PAPALUM-149379 format. One record per residue (C-alpha): residue in three letters; x, y, z. Coordinates in pm, 1 decimal. Example, Ala and Ser with C-alpha at 12.3 -4.5 7.8 and 13.67 -1.06 7.14 Angstrom:
% PAPALUM-149379
<site><res>ALA</res><xx>1230.0</xx><yy>-450.0</yy><zz>780.0</zz></site>
<site><res>SER</res><xx>1367.0</xx><yy>-106.0</yy><zz>714.0</zz></site>
This chain:
% PAPALUM-149379
<site><res>MET</res><xx>8193.6</xx><yy>4920.7</yy><zz>-14933.7</zz></site>
<site><res>THR</res><xx>7844.0</xx><yy>5063.6</yy><zz>-14893.3</zz></site>
<site><res>THR</res><xx>7790.1</xx><yy>5262.2</yy><zz>-14575.6</zz></site>
<site><res>SER</res><xx>7466.1</xx><yy>5351.5</yy><zz>-14405.0</zz></site>
<site><res>ALA</res><xx>7339.6</xx><yy>5708.4</yy><zz>-14390.5</zz></site>
<site><res>SER</res><xx>7400.3</xx><yy>5724.1</yy><zz>-14016.6</zz></site>
<site><res>GLU</res><xx>7760.3</xx><yy>5607.3</yy><zz>-14061.4</zz></site>
<site><res>ARG</res><xx>7824.4</xx><yy>5867.8</yy><zz>-14329.8</zz></site>
<site><res>ARG</res><xx>7667.8</xx><yy>6151.9</yy><zz>-14136.9</zz></site>
<site><res>ARG</res><xx>7865.5</xx><yy>6084.0</yy><zz>-13820.4</zz></site>
<site><res>ARG</res><xx>8176.4</xx><yy>6195.8</yy><zz>-14009.8</zz></site>
<site><res>LEU</res><xx>8027.8</xx><yy>6529.3</yy><zz>-14112.7</zz></site>
<site><res>ARG</res><xx>8160.1</xx><yy>6768.1</yy><zz>-13851.9</zz></site>
<site><res>GLY</res><xx>8450.9</xx><yy>7009.2</yy><zz>-13849.1</zz></site>
<site><res>LEU</res><xx>8655.8</xx><yy>7204.6</yy><zz>-14099.9</zz></site>
<site><res>TYR</res><xx>8559.4</xx><yy>7127.1</yy><zz>-14460.7</zz></site>
<site><res>ALA</res><xx>8850.8</xx><yy>7230.7</yy><zz>-14681.9</zz></site>
<site><res>VAL</res><xx>8746.7</xx><yy>7328.1</yy><zz>-15036.1</zz></site>
<site><res>THR</res><xx>9037.6</xx><yy>7330.0</yy><zz>-15278.5</zz></site>
<site><res>PRO</res><xx>9145.8</xx><yy>7643.5</yy><zz>-15462.8</zz></site>
<site><res>GLU</res><xx>9193.9</xx><yy>7658.7</yy><zz>-15839.4</zz></site>
<site><res>ILE</res><xx>9559.7</xx><yy>7556.6</yy><zz>-15882.5</zz></site>
<site><res>ASP</res><xx>9713.3</xx><yy>7397.1</yy><zz>-16191.5</zz></site>
<site><res>ASP</res><xx>10027.9</xx><yy>7283.0</yy><zz>-16010.3</zz></site>
<site><res>LEU</res><xx>9937.4</xx><yy>6940.9</yy><zz>-15868.3</zz></site>
<site><res>ALA</res><xx>10239.2</xx><yy>6917.6</yy><zz>-15638.4</zz></site>
<site><res>ARG</res><xx>10151.1</xx><yy>7251.7</yy><zz>-15480.5</zz></site>
<site><res>LEU</res><xx>9785.0</xx><yy>7156.5</yy><zz>-15451.9</zz></site>
<site><res>ARG</res><xx>9872.7</xx><yy>6829.1</yy><zz>-15277.5</zz></site>
<site><res>ASP</res><xx>10101.2</xx><yy>7012.4</yy><zz>-15037.9</zz></site>
<site><res>LEU</res><xx>9830.9</xx><yy>7264.5</yy><zz>-14947.7</zz></site>
<site><res>VAL</res><xx>9571.4</xx><yy>6992.8</yy><zz>-14891.2</zz></site>
<site><res>ASP</res><xx>9817.1</xx><yy>6788.8</yy><zz>-14685.7</zz></site>
<site><res>ARG</res><xx>9884.9</xx><yy>7091.5</yy><zz>-14465.2</zz></site>
<site><res>ALA</res><xx>9513.1</xx><yy>7154.8</yy><zz>-14422.7</zz></site>
<site><res>ILE</res><xx>9461.3</xx><yy>6795.8</yy><zz>-14307.4</zz></site>
<site><res>GLU</res><xx>9760.9</xx><yy>6825.4</yy><zz>-14076.9</zz></site>
<site><res>GLY</res><xx>9593.9</xx><yy>7126.2</yy><zz>-13916.7</zz></site>
<site><res>GLY</res><xx>9264.4</xx><yy>6948.0</yy><zz>-13862.1</zz></site>
<site><res>ALA</res><xx>9051.6</xx><yy>6952.0</yy><zz>-14178.0</zz></site>
<site><res>ARG</res><xx>8799.7</xx><yy>6670.3</yy><zz>-14145.4</zz></site>
<site><res>LEU</res><xx>8677.9</xx><yy>6665.1</yy><zz>-14507.4</zz></site>
<site><res>VAL</res><xx>8819.9</xx><yy>6785.7</yy><zz>-14838.3</zz></site>
<site><res>GLN</res><xx>8619.2</xx><yy>6895.1</yy><zz>-15140.4</zz></site>
<site><res>TYR</res><xx>8791.6</xx><yy>6892.1</yy><zz>-15478.1</zz></site>
<site><res>ARG</res><xx>8664.3</xx><yy>7195.5</yy><zz>-15668.8</zz></site>
<site><res>ALA</res><xx>8807.6</xx><yy>7282.0</yy><zz>-16010.8</zz></site>
<site><res>LYS</res><xx>8593.8</xx><yy>7487.3</yy><zz>-16246.9</zz></site>
<site><res>ARG</res><xx>8854.1</xx><yy>7591.3</yy><zz>-16504.6</zz></site>
<site><res>LEU</res><xx>9051.8</xx><yy>7275.2</yy><zz>-16577.0</zz></site>
<site><res>ALA</res><xx>8980.4</xx><yy>7038.5</yy><zz>-16863.5</zz></site>
<site><res>ALA</res><xx>8830.5</xx><yy>6701.2</yy><zz>-16777.1</zz></site>
<site><res>ARG</res><xx>9159.8</xx><yy>6511.7</yy><zz>-16814.0</zz></site>
<site><res>GLU</res><xx>9347.1</xx><yy>6745.4</yy><zz>-16578.8</zz></site>
<site><res>ARG</res><xx>9062.4</xx><yy>6735.9</yy><zz>-16326.7</zz></site>
<site><res>ARG</res><xx>9075.9</xx><yy>6359.0</yy><zz>-16319.4</zz></site>
<site><res>VAL</res><xx>9452.9</xx><yy>6354.3</yy><zz>-16266.4</zz></site>
<site><res>GLN</res><xx>9427.3</xx><yy>6600.9</yy><zz>-15979.2</zz></site>
<site><res>ALA</res><xx>9127.5</xx><yy>6428.6</yy><zz>-15824.3</zz></site>
<site><res>GLU</res><xx>9291.2</xx><yy>6083.5</yy><zz>-15837.6</zz></site>
<site><res>SER</res><xx>9602.0</xx><yy>6216.7</yy><zz>-15666.3</zz></site>
<site><res>LEU</res><xx>9405.9</xx><yy>6397.9</yy><zz>-15395.7</zz></site>
<site><res>LEU</res><xx>9184.4</xx><yy>6095.1</yy><zz>-15336.6</zz></site>
<site><res>ALA</res><xx>9493.0</xx><yy>5882.0</yy><zz>-15272.7</zz></site>
<site><res>LEU</res><xx>9631.7</xx><yy>6144.9</yy><zz>-15036.0</zz></site>
<site><res>CYS</res><xx>9306.2</xx><yy>6181.0</yy><zz>-14845.7</zz></site>
<site><res>ARG</res><xx>9265.1</xx><yy>5806.7</yy><zz>-14807.2</zz></site>
<site><res>GLU</res><xx>9617.2</xx><yy>5780.9</yy><zz>-14669.1</zz></site>
<site><res>ARG</res><xx>9518.8</xx><yy>6043.3</yy><zz>-14412.8</zz></site>
<site><res>GLY</res><xx>9174.6</xx><yy>5897.8</yy><zz>-14335.3</zz></site>
<site><res>VAL</res><xx>8981.7</xx><yy>6199.8</yy><zz>-14462.3</zz></site>
<site><res>PRO</res><xx>8690.8</xx><yy>6179.3</yy><zz>-14710.8</zz></site>
<site><res>LEU</res><xx>8734.8</xx><yy>6343.6</yy><zz>-15051.5</zz></site>
<site><res>ILE</res><xx>8418.1</xx><yy>6495.2</yy><zz>-15194.8</zz></site>
<site><res>VAL</res><xx>8404.2</xx><yy>6579.5</yy><zz>-15567.7</zz></site>
<site><res>ASN</res><xx>8237.0</xx><yy>6908.5</yy><zz>-15654.3</zz></site>
<site><res>ASP</res><xx>7967.8</xx><yy>6913.3</yy><zz>-15922.8</zz></site>
<site><res>ASP</res><xx>8086.4</xx><yy>6617.3</yy><zz>-16132.9</zz></site>
<site><res>LEU</res><xx>7887.1</xx><yy>6298.0</yy><zz>-16087.3</zz></site>
<site><res>ALA</res><xx>8071.3</xx><yy>6115.2</yy><zz>-16365.5</zz></site>
<site><res>LEU</res><xx>8410.3</xx><yy>6189.2</yy><zz>-16208.3</zz></site>
<site><res>ALA</res><xx>8290.5</xx><yy>6082.1</yy><zz>-15865.1</zz></site>
<site><res>ILE</res><xx>8170.3</xx><yy>5751.5</yy><zz>-16010.8</zz></site>
<site><res>VAL</res><xx>8488.2</xx><yy>5683.1</yy><zz>-16209.6</zz></site>
<site><res>LEU</res><xx>8708.8</xx><yy>5751.9</yy><zz>-15907.3</zz></site>
<site><res>ASP</res><xx>8482.7</xx><yy>5576.7</yy><zz>-15657.8</zz></site>
<site><res>ALA</res><xx>8517.8</xx><yy>5899.2</yy><zz>-15458.7</zz></site>
<site><res>ASP</res><xx>8396.3</xx><yy>5929.2</yy><zz>-15102.1</zz></site>
<site><res>GLY</res><xx>8126.9</xx><yy>6174.6</yy><zz>-15199.1</zz></site>
<site><res>LEU</res><xx>7975.8</xx><yy>6433.2</yy><zz>-15431.3</zz></site>
<site><res>HIS</res><xx>7862.4</xx><yy>6790.4</yy><zz>-15377.2</zz></site>
<site><res>LEU</res><xx>7600.7</xx><yy>6939.3</yy><zz>-15610.6</zz></site>
<site><res>GLY</res><xx>7511.3</xx><yy>7301.8</yy><zz>-15673.8</zz></site>
<site><res>ARG</res><xx>7187.1</xx><yy>7439.9</yy><zz>-15811.0</zz></site>
<site><res>ASP</res><xx>7252.7</xx><yy>7351.0</yy><zz>-16176.1</zz></site>
<site><res>ASP</res><xx>7482.6</xx><yy>7053.6</yy><zz>-16132.5</zz></site>
<site><res>GLY</res><xx>7247.8</xx><yy>6759.1</yy><zz>-16154.7</zz></site>
<site><res>ASP</res><xx>6964.0</xx><yy>6581.9</yy><zz>-15978.3</zz></site>
<site><res>PRO</res><xx>7039.2</xx><yy>6474.8</yy><zz>-15619.6</zz></site>
<site><res>ARG</res><xx>6804.3</xx><yy>6177.5</yy><zz>-15655.7</zz></site>
<site><res>GLU</res><xx>7001.4</xx><yy>6047.9</yy><zz>-15952.9</zz></site>
<site><res>ALA</res><xx>7326.4</xx><yy>6106.6</yy><zz>-15768.2</zz></site>
<site><res>ARG</res><xx>7199.2</xx><yy>5914.1</yy><zz>-15466.4</zz></site>
<site><res>SER</res><xx>7085.0</xx><yy>5622.9</yy><zz>-15682.3</zz></site>
<site><res>ARG</res><xx>7421.2</xx><yy>5603.5</yy><zz>-15859.3</zz></site>
<site><res>LEU</res><xx>7632.8</xx><yy>5661.6</yy><zz>-15548.8</zz></site>
<site><res>PRO</res><xx>7432.9</xx><yy>5474.7</yy><zz>-15285.1</zz></site>
<site><res>GLY</res><xx>7711.4</xx><yy>5455.7</yy><zz>-15026.2</zz></site>
<site><res>ALA</res><xx>7878.6</xx><yy>5792.1</yy><zz>-15087.4</zz></site>
<site><res>ILE</res><xx>7843.4</xx><yy>6119.3</yy><zz>-14900.1</zz></site>
<site><res>LEU</res><xx>7603.5</xx><yy>6347.8</yy><zz>-15087.6</zz></site>
<site><res>GLY</res><xx>7591.3</xx><yy>6720.4</yy><zz>-15021.1</zz></site>
<site><res>VAL</res><xx>7368.6</xx><yy>6981.5</yy><zz>-15181.7</zz></site>
<site><res>SER</res><xx>7408.6</xx><yy>7359.2</yy><zz>-15190.5</zz></site>
<site><res>CYS</res><xx>7085.3</xx><yy>7523.5</yy><zz>-15077.5</zz></site>
<site><res>TYR</res><xx>7203.4</xx><yy>7885.3</yy><zz>-15071.1</zz></site>
<site><res>ASP</res><xx>6965.7</xx><yy>8101.4</yy><zz>-14863.2</zz></site>
<site><res>ASP</res><xx>6660.1</xx><yy>7879.6</yy><zz>-14924.2</zz></site>
<site><res>VAL</res><xx>6566.9</xx><yy>7644.6</yy><zz>-14640.9</zz></site>
<site><res>ALA</res><xx>6296.9</xx><yy>7492.0</yy><zz>-14861.5</zz></site>
<site><res>LEU</res><xx>6574.8</xx><yy>7366.6</yy><zz>-15088.5</zz></site>
<site><res>ALA</res><xx>6734.8</xx><yy>7203.7</yy><zz>-14784.9</zz></site>
<site><res>VAL</res><xx>6413.1</xx><yy>7014.1</yy><zz>-14711.7</zz></site>
<site><res>ALA</res><xx>6396.1</xx><yy>6902.9</yy><zz>-15076.1</zz></site>
<site><res>ALA</res><xx>6759.5</xx><yy>6790.5</yy><zz>-15061.2</zz></site>
<site><res>ALA</res><xx>6685.2</xx><yy>6581.7</yy><zz>-14752.6</zz></site>
<site><res>GLU</res><xx>6392.7</xx><yy>6420.8</yy><zz>-14933.3</zz></site>
<site><res>ALA</res><xx>6624.8</xx><yy>6340.7</yy><zz>-15226.1</zz></site>
<site><res>GLY</res><xx>6870.3</xx><yy>6156.7</yy><zz>-15003.2</zz></site>
<site><res>ALA</res><xx>7133.4</xx><yy>6418.0</yy><zz>-14921.1</zz></site>
<site><res>ASP</res><xx>7364.1</xx><yy>6356.9</yy><zz>-14624.7</zz></site>
<site><res>TYR</res><xx>7427.4</xx><yy>6725.8</yy><zz>-14562.4</zz></site>
<site><res>VAL</res><xx>7310.9</xx><yy>7063.1</yy><zz>-14689.3</zz></site>
<site><res>GLY</res><xx>7518.6</xx><yy>7372.1</yy><zz>-14762.0</zz></site>
<site><res>ILE</res><xx>7384.2</xx><yy>7710.4</yy><zz>-14653.7</zz></site>
<site><res>GLY</res><xx>7537.8</xx><yy>8038.7</yy><zz>-14766.9</zz></site>
<site><res>SER</res><xx>7685.1</xx><yy>8271.1</yy><zz>-14844.8</zz></site>
<site><res>VAL</res><xx>7674.6</xx><yy>8317.7</yy><zz>-14468.0</zz></site>
<site><res>PHE</res><xx>7917.5</xx><yy>8609.5</yy><zz>-14481.5</zz></site>
<site><res>ALA</res><xx>8049.6</xx><yy>8819.7</yy><zz>-14770.2</zz></site>
<site><res>SER</res><xx>8253.1</xx><yy>8587.2</yy><zz>-14993.2</zz></site>
<site><res>ALA</res><xx>8563.2</xx><yy>8676.3</yy><zz>-15193.6</zz></site>
<site><res>THR</res><xx>8518.1</xx><yy>8358.8</yy><zz>-15402.1</zz></site>
<site><res>LYS</res><xx>8156.5</xx><yy>8442.3</yy><zz>-15492.6</zz></site>
<site><res>PRO</res><xx>8114.4</xx><yy>8817.0</yy><zz>-15428.8</zz></site>
<site><res>GLN</res><xx>7771.5</xx><yy>8825.8</yy><zz>-15597.9</zz></site>
<site><res>ALA</res><xx>7626.6</xx><yy>8541.2</yy><zz>-15391.9</zz></site>
<site><res>VAL</res><xx>7306.1</xx><yy>8608.4</yy><zz>-15201.3</zz></site>
<site><res>ARG</res><xx>7363.9</xx><yy>8631.2</yy><zz>-14826.9</zz></site>
<site><res>SER</res><xx>7175.8</xx><yy>8370.6</yy><zz>-14623.9</zz></site>
<site><res>GLY</res><xx>7246.1</xx><yy>8502.3</yy><zz>-14276.3</zz></site>
<site><res>LEU</res><xx>7326.6</xx><yy>8295.7</yy><zz>-13970.8</zz></site>
<site><res>ALA</res><xx>6969.3</xx><yy>8207.4</yy><zz>-13875.1</zz></site>
<site><res>ALA</res><xx>6929.7</xx><yy>7986.0</yy><zz>-14182.6</zz></site>
<site><res>LEU</res><xx>7199.2</xx><yy>7749.0</yy><zz>-14050.5</zz></site>
<site><res>GLY</res><xx>7001.6</xx><yy>7646.5</yy><zz>-13745.3</zz></site>
<site><res>GLU</res><xx>6670.9</xx><yy>7646.1</yy><zz>-13931.0</zz></site>
<site><res>ALA</res><xx>6804.5</xx><yy>7412.3</yy><zz>-14201.5</zz></site>
<site><res>GLY</res><xx>6932.8</xx><yy>7174.3</yy><zz>-13937.2</zz></site>
<site><res>ARG</res><xx>6607.6</xx><yy>7173.7</yy><zz>-13742.9</zz></site>
<site><res>LEU</res><xx>6388.5</xx><yy>7114.9</yy><zz>-14047.5</zz></site>
<site><res>THR</res><xx>6599.6</xx><yy>6842.2</yy><zz>-14205.7</zz></site>
<site><res>GLY</res><xx>6783.9</xx><yy>6674.5</yy><zz>-13919.7</zz></site>
<site><res>LEU</res><xx>7093.5</xx><yy>6676.4</yy><zz>-14144.3</zz></site>
<site><res>PRO</res><xx>7439.8</xx><yy>6819.2</yy><zz>-14080.7</zz></site>
<site><res>VAL</res><xx>7472.8</xx><yy>7172.8</yy><zz>-14215.6</zz></site>
<site><res>ALA</res><xx>7779.0</xx><yy>7318.7</yy><zz>-14387.0</zz></site>
<site><res>ALA</res><xx>7822.5</xx><yy>7694.8</yy><zz>-14358.1</zz></site>
<site><res>ILE</res><xx>7955.0</xx><yy>7828.8</yy><zz>-14688.1</zz></site>
<site><res>GLY</res><xx>8087.0</xx><yy>8170.1</yy><zz>-14782.6</zz></site>
<site><res>GLY</res><xx>8316.1</xx><yy>8419.0</yy><zz>-14615.6</zz></site>
<site><res>ILE</res><xx>8418.9</xx><yy>8196.8</yy><zz>-14324.7</zz></site>
<site><res>THR</res><xx>8727.1</xx><yy>8332.8</yy><zz>-14146.3</zz></site>
<site><res>GLN</res><xx>8905.3</xx><yy>8274.7</yy><zz>-13819.4</zz></site>
<site><res>ALA</res><xx>8723.9</xx><yy>8579.4</yy><zz>-13683.6</zz></site>
<site><res>ASN</res><xx>8369.6</xx><yy>8456.9</yy><zz>-13755.8</zz></site>
<site><res>ALA</res><xx>8407.3</xx><yy>8077.1</yy><zz>-13749.0</zz></site>
<site><res>ALA</res><xx>8283.8</xx><yy>8042.3</yy><zz>-13390.4</zz></site>
<site><res>GLU</res><xx>7980.6</xx><yy>8256.6</yy><zz>-13469.5</zz></site>
<site><res>ALA</res><xx>7879.6</xx><yy>8024.5</yy><zz>-13753.1</zz></site>
<site><res>VAL</res><xx>7924.2</xx><yy>7713.7</yy><zz>-13538.7</zz></site>
<site><res>ALA</res><xx>7722.4</xx><yy>7866.6</yy><zz>-13254.7</zz></site>
<site><res>ALA</res><xx>7443.7</xx><yy>7944.1</yy><zz>-13503.0</zz></site>
<site><res>GLY</res><xx>7417.2</xx><yy>7578.4</yy><zz>-13605.9</zz></site>
<site><res>ALA</res><xx>7694.5</xx><yy>7493.8</yy><zz>-13852.7</zz></site>
<site><res>ASP</res><xx>7824.0</xx><yy>7137.1</yy><zz>-13825.7</zz></site>
<site><res>MET</res><xx>8089.7</xx><yy>7205.4</yy><zz>-14087.8</zz></site>
<site><res>LEU</res><xx>8272.1</xx><yy>7515.5</yy><zz>-14208.0</zz></site>
<site><res>ALA</res><xx>8341.3</xx><yy>7506.8</yy><zz>-14582.2</zz></site>
<site><res>VAL</res><xx>8644.6</xx><yy>7727.2</yy><zz>-14642.8</zz></site>
<site><res>ILE</res><xx>8866.0</xx><yy>7817.3</yy><zz>-14937.5</zz></site>
<site><res>SER</res><xx>9032.6</xx><yy>8158.1</yy><zz>-14914.6</zz></site>
<site><res>SER</res><xx>9096.1</xx><yy>8205.0</yy><zz>-14544.1</zz></site>
<site><res>LEU</res><xx>9244.8</xx><yy>7855.6</yy><zz>-14532.4</zz></site>
<site><res>PHE</res><xx>9447.8</xx><yy>7816.8</yy><zz>-14850.0</zz></site>
<site><res>ASP</res><xx>9552.8</xx><yy>8182.1</yy><zz>-14888.1</zz></site>
<site><res>ALA</res><xx>9696.0</xx><yy>8184.9</yy><zz>-14536.2</zz></site>
<site><res>PRO</res><xx>10076.3</xx><yy>8201.8</yy><zz>-14502.9</zz></site>
<site><res>ASP</res><xx>10060.8</xx><yy>7893.7</yy><zz>-14277.0</zz></site>
<site><res>VAL</res><xx>9782.1</xx><yy>7664.4</yy><zz>-14395.4</zz></site>
<site><res>ALA</res><xx>9816.4</xx><yy>7416.8</yy><zz>-14108.2</zz></site>
<site><res>ALA</res><xx>9794.1</xx><yy>7697.4</yy><zz>-13850.9</zz></site>
<site><res>ALA</res><xx>9489.7</xx><yy>7842.8</yy><zz>-14027.2</zz></site>
<site><res>ALA</res><xx>9325.0</xx><yy>7498.6</yy><zz>-14025.5</zz></site>
<site><res>ARG</res><xx>9388.1</xx><yy>7465.8</yy><zz>-13652.1</zz></site>
<site><res>ALA</res><xx>9233.8</xx><yy>7807.1</yy><zz>-13587.5</zz></site>
<site><res>LEU</res><xx>8930.4</xx><yy>7735.4</yy><zz>-13805.5</zz></site>
<site><res>SER</res><xx>8882.8</xx><yy>7399.6</yy><zz>-13630.9</zz></site>
<site><res>ARG</res><xx>8899.5</xx><yy>7545.3</yy><zz>-13282.0</zz></site>
<site><res>PRO</res><xx>8525.0</xx><yy>7618.7</yy><zz>-13244.9</zz></site>
<site><res>PHE</res><xx>8455.1</xx><yy>7246.8</yy><zz>-13274.7</zz></site>
<site><res>GLU</res><xx>8681.1</xx><yy>7169.1</yy><zz>-12980.5</zz></site>
<site><res>THR</res><xx>8471.4</xx><yy>7361.3</yy><zz>-12725.9</zz></site>
<site><res>GLU</res><xx>8175.4</xx><yy>7229.8</yy><zz>-12532.3</zz></site>
<site><res>ASP</res><xx>7969.5</xx><yy>7532.3</yy><zz>-12633.7</zz></site>
<site><res>ASP</res><xx>7962.6</xx><yy>7431.1</yy><zz>-13000.5</zz></site>
<site><res>THR</res><xx>7739.7</xx><yy>7128.0</yy><zz>-12935.0</zz></site>
<site><res>HIS</res><xx>7394.2</xx><yy>7204.6</yy><zz>-13071.6</zz></site>
<site><res>VAL</res><xx>7122.6</xx><yy>6949.0</yy><zz>-13011.9</zz></site>
<site><res>ARG</res><xx>6948.6</xx><yy>6855.1</yy><zz>-13332.5</zz></site>
<site><res>THR</res><xx>6572.5</xx><yy>6843.4</yy><zz>-13292.9</zz></site>
<site><res>GLN</res><xx>6371.3</xx><yy>6588.6</yy><zz>-13482.7</zz></site>
<site><res>PRO</res><xx>6318.7</xx><yy>6696.8</yy><zz>-13841.3</zz></site>
<site><res>ALA</res><xx>5979.4</xx><yy>6790.8</yy><zz>-13972.9</zz></site>
<site><res>ALA</res><xx>5799.6</xx><yy>6512.1</yy><zz>-14154.6</zz></site>
<site><res>LEU</res><xx>5936.8</xx><yy>6491.8</yy><zz>-14509.2</zz></site>
């Protein structure tokens, strides 16, 4: 079923769980299930090392799990896989395809675009039909230690210029999650501090806590003309 942009974007708030690289599907499902139990509002399937067949098997299984739990599954960087699965969305990095093509081929799906530390890329992503933009690395990231740091100010600026939800990416922990939300993050995209935690559900609850307070509500100004 095709959804409108406003319907899609209303769902884009909260903890955004990004899967770790795990070959064991049963373990991966268990970790994702625990993250959802703790409050993850979206899940991104990210697998850079696996062969295409294994990625599809994992993604199909996680999509079924997420749909049972009422949580969107976003496929990272693989338009063809997102189309084959009829996934809930697609996230594209810098070299992972044209957002305009992705929007035309997935008209009702959630489309996210990584914009790194460049707010101009966020404006271009909005023009191409993105539903949200990713800004980061906001903090030092163990997953991508060489990533350029965007700083917190870029979160609010990207939101103001585009009018889109903003996902803070990179180095998000329980200690700094509230700081990122206060700066303008609508979503917190997290791998390590969520899935490496001894209790994934408890970590998800802690990372979701900033969204439960009244202070985290940031009024989105009208975007600049695109």
